[in-house]
C-alpha positions as CSV (number, residue, x, y, z in Angstrom):
1,M,0.0,0.0,0.0
2,S,1.3,3.4,-0.9
3,P,1.8,6.2,1.7
4,A,-1.1,8.1,0.0
5,D,-3.4,5.1,0.3
6,R,-2.5,4.7,4.0
7,S,-3.2,8.4,4.7
8,A,-6.7,8.4,3.1
9,P,-9.6,7.9,5.5
10,T,-12.1,5.2,4.6
11,G,-14.5,6.4,1.9
12,G,-12.5,9.5,1.1
13,R,-10.5,10.3,-2.0
14,P,-6.9,11.3,-1.4
15,R,-5.6,14.6,-2.8
16,R,-1.8,14.9,-2.7
17,G,-0.9,17.9,-0.5
18,F,-4.5,19.3,-0.2
19,G,-6.5,16.8,1.9
20,L,-10.0,15.7,1.0
21,I,-12.3,17.4,-1.4
22,G,-14.9,19.5,0.5
23,P,-18.6,19.5,0.1
24,R,-20.1,20.9,-3.2
25,R,-22.3,24.0,-3.0
26,D,-23.8,26.3,-5.6
27,R,-21.8,29.3,-6.5
28,H,-23.0,32.8,-5.4
29,T,-24.0,34.5,-8.6
30,I,-26.4,37.2,-9.6
31,P,-27.6,38.3,-13.0
32,S,-25.5,41.1,-14.6
33,G,-28.5,43.4,-14.7
34,D,-28.6,43.4,-10.9
35,L,-25.0,44.6,-10.4
36,D,-26.0,48.2,-10.1
37,A,-27.9,47.4,-6.9
38,L,-24.6,46.5,-5.3
39,G,-23.1,50.0,-5.8
40,L,-22.4,52.2,-2.9
41,P,-23.8,55.8,-3.0
42,V,-20.4,57.3,-2.1
43,G,-18.4,58.6,-5.0
44,D,-15.0,58.8,-3.4
45,D,-13.2,58.1,-0.1
46,G,-12.7,61.0,2.2
47,T,-14.9,63.3,4.2
48,V,-18.6,63.4,3.9
49,I,-19.5,67.1,3.7
50,G,-23.2,66.7,3.1
51,V,-25.7,65.5,0.5
52,D,-26.3,66.5,-3.1
53,A,-29.5,67.4,-4.8
54,Q,-30.5,63.8,-5.0
55,G,-29.8,63.1,-1.4
56,R,-26.7,61.1,-2.0
57,P,-23.6,61.6,0.2
58,A,-21.2,64.2,-1.1
59,V,-17.6,63.2,-0.3
60,L,-14.5,65.5,-0.3
61,G,-11.3,63.6,-0.7
62,I,-9.1,66.1,1.1
63,N,-6.3,63.9,2.2
64,R,-4.2,63.4,-0.9
65,P,-0.6,62.4,-1.8
66,T,-0.3,65.5,-4.0
67,P,-0.7,69.2,-3.1
68,Y,-4.4,70.2,-2.8
69,E,-5.7,73.8,-2.4
70,V,-9.3,74.6,-1.5
71,T,-10.9,78.1,-1.3
72,L,-14.2,78.5,0.5
73,V,-16.1,81.7,0.1
74,G,-18.5,81.2,2.9
75,G,-19.2,81.1,6.6
76,L,-17.2,80.0,9.6
77,W,-19.8,77.3,10.5
78,T,-19.1,75.3,7.3
79,A,-15.3,75.6,7.7
80,Q,-15.6,74.3,11.3
81,V,-17.8,71.4,10.3
82,L,-15.3,70.5,7.6
83,A,-12.5,70.7,10.2
84,L,-14.4,68.3,12.6
85,R,-15.2,65.8,9.9
86,A,-11.6,65.8,8.5
87,A,-10.3,65.2,12.0
88,A,-12.7,62.3,12.4
89,T,-11.1,60.7,9.3
90,G,-7.7,60.8,11.1
91,A,-6.3,64.1,9.8
92,R,-4.5,66.6,12.0
93,I,-6.0,70.1,11.7
94,A,-3.9,73.2,12.0
95,V,-5.9,76.4,12.1
96,E,-4.2,79.7,11.2
97,T,-6.4,82.5,12.6
98,G,-6.6,85.9,14.0
99,R,-9.6,85.0,16.1
100,A,-8.6,82.0,18.1
101,Q,-11.5,82.6,20.5
102,V,-14.0,81.2,18.0
103,W,-12.0,78.1,17.4
104,T,-11.0,77.3,21.0
105,S,-14.1,75.2,21.9
106,L,-13.8,73.2,18.7
107,A,-10.1,72.5,19.4
108,Q,-10.9,71.3,22.9
109,A,-13.8,69.1,21.8
110,A,-12.3,67.5,18.7
111,G,-10.6,64.2,18.8
112,G,-12.2,62.8,21.9
113,G,-9.4,64.3,24.1
114,Q,-6.7,63.7,21.6
115,P,-4.8,66.9,20.5
116,C,-5.8,66.7,16.8
117,V,-6.6,70.5,16.3
118,S,-4.0,73.1,16.9
119,L,-4.4,76.9,16.8
120,H,-1.8,79.3,15.4
121,D,-1.5,83.0,15.0
122,V,-1.5,84.4,11.4
123,G,1.9,83.7,9.8
124,R,3.0,81.4,12.7
125,V,2.1,77.9,11.5
126,P,5.1,75.7,12.0
127,P,6.0,72.7,9.8
128,Q,3.5,70.0,10.3
129,G,5.4,66.9,9.2
130,A,2.5,65.6,7.1
131,S,2.7,62.0,5.9
132,A,0.4,59.2,4.6
133,G,0.0,57.9,8.1
134,S,-0.6,61.4,9.5
135,P,-2.2,63.7,7.0
136,V,-2.7,67.4,7.7
137,V,-5.4,69.9,6.8
138,V,-4.4,73.6,7.3
139,I,-7.4,75.9,7.6
140,R,-6.5,79.6,6.9
141,D,-9.1,81.8,8.7
142,C,-7.3,85.1,8.1
143,G,-10.0,87.5,7.0
144,M,-10.7,89.2,3.7
145,R,-7.0,89.5,2.7
146,P,-5.1,86.5,4.0
147,P,-1.4,87.2,3.7
148,R,0.9,84.9,1.8
149,G,1.7,82.5,4.5
150,R,4.7,80.2,5.0
151,V,2.5,77.2,5.0
152,M,2.0,75.6,1.7
153,S,0.1,72.6,0.4
154,G,2.2,69.5,-0.2
155,P,2.0,65.7,-0.2
156,W,-0.6,64.7,2.4
157,Q,-1.1,68.4,3.5
158,S,-4.1,70.3,2.1
159,V,-4.8,74.0,2.6
160,V,-8.3,75.4,3.0
161,T,-8.6,79.2,2.8
162,L,-11.7,80.7,4.2
163,L,-12.9,84.0,2.8
164,P,-16.1,85.6,4.3
165,Y,-16.8,87.5,1.1
166,L,-15.4,87.9,-2.4
167,S,-12.3,90.0,-1.6
168,P,-9.8,91.5,-4.1
169,V,-7.5,88.4,-3.5
170,A,-10.3,86.0,-4.1
171,P,-9.9,85.7,-7.9
172,R,-6.2,84.7,-7.5
173,L,-7.0,82.2,-4.8
174,M,-9.9,80.7,-6.7
175,R,-7.9,80.3,-9.9
176,K,-5.1,78.4,-8.3
177,S,-7.3,76.2,-6.2
178,A,-8.2,72.6,-7.2
179,L,-11.6,73.0,-5.4
180,V,-13.7,76.1,-4.8
181,G,-16.7,76.3,-2.5
182,V,-19.1,79.3,-2.7
183,Q,-22.0,79.9,-0.3
184,R,-24.6,82.7,-0.6
185,V,-23.1,85.9,-2.0
186,S,-24.6,89.1,-3.4
187,P,-25.8,89.2,-7.0
188,D,-22.7,91.3,-8.0
189,E,-20.4,88.8,-6.3
190,A,-22.3,86.0,-7.9
191,A,-21.7,87.5,-11.4
192,Q,-18.0,87.8,-10.7
193,V,-17.8,84.2,-9.4
194,G,-19.7,83.0,-12.5
195,R,-17.0,84.6,-14.7
196,I,-14.1,83.3,-12.8
197,M,-15.5,79.7,-12.5
198,N,-17.2,79.6,-15.9
199,L,-20.6,78.8,-14.3
200,S,-23.8,78.5,-16.2
201,T,-26.4,81.3,-16.0
202,A,-28.6,79.2,-13.7
203,E,-25.7,78.3,-11.4
204,T,-24.7,82.0,-11.2
205,Q,-28.1,83.2,-10.4
206,A,-28.6,80.6,-7.7
207,L,-25.6,81.8,-5.7
208,S,-27.4,84.8,-4.4
209,T,-30.4,82.8,-3.1
210,L,-28.6,79.8,-1.5
211,A,-30.0,78.7,1.9
212,D,-27.7,78.5,5.0
213,G,-25.6,75.4,4.8
214,V,-25.7,75.1,1.0
215,T,-22.4,75.3,-0.9
216,L,-21.7,75.2,-4.6
217,W,-18.5,73.1,-4.9
218,C,-16.6,73.6,-8.2
219,T,-13.7,72.0,-9.9
220,D,-12.5,72.6,-13.4
221,R,-15.0,70.1,-14.7
222,D,-17.7,69.5,-12.1
223,R,-20.2,71.6,-10.1
224,Q,-22.3,70.3,-7.3
225,F,-24.6,71.9,-4.9
226,V,-24.3,70.3,-1.4
227,M,-26.4,70.7,1.7
228,T,-24.4,70.4,4.9
229,E,-26.4,69.7,8.1
230,G,-24.8,69.3,11.5
231,T,-25.0,66.1,13.4
232,D,-26.3,66.3,17.0
233,A,-22.8,66.6,18.3
234,E,-21.8,69.3,15.8
235,S,-24.9,71.3,16.4
236,G,-24.4,71.1,20.1
237,L,-20.9,72.5,19.7
238,L,-21.3,74.9,16.8
239,G,-25.0,75.7,16.7
240,S,-27.2,75.5,13.6
241,A,-26.0,76.1,10.0
242,R,-25.5,79.8,9.2
243,R,-23.9,81.9,6.5
244,M,-23.1,84.9,8.6
245,D,-21.0,85.0,11.9
């Protein structure tokens, strides 16, 4: 009797090196027409910043291996919600601001006690040492005319510049940004934004009538209106959505 024969249990069929053949079951298959039902409603990995016009999650992939600049013409509330949600994905948040008092509560509450949000005076943001394992989002809350700071976007370090209104420096910032967010502005400002971002007439006209919490996010190719609503924890900390501070 061969070694293989001796090792085979009674009634089993020997398989050299693999043991016995297991039980036979039907394969798990579905018709090709049903594949769309398996799709997830999230279009990217990153930070969920709200829902689009169809109620689907709108996701901002802000942690990137390449430099990424964002300009937000809008309110402090939206910038702070973005900071909290980016921190929840594991990013460290560095806030460059001349009004640290409006960020202090957020910095203390974020991260569940872990120091993930740091506050810095304007022009005083130190090197952050961003990496794939420790991405950084720098939020520049420096008023209408943010100075040219030392902090720059880089691999795994994105920079978000908050402008309360369309200031004289806004066109330059918007043109160099990979992503631009615009909340409610005046009709004259809306017309200027429409020219800079090459918006349609309908999109341009909508900018002066947007509700609190609604942002038009624009890239070179895409435009998407997004409604951001605070969670219970965010609303308890920041209050309700608002365009003005």
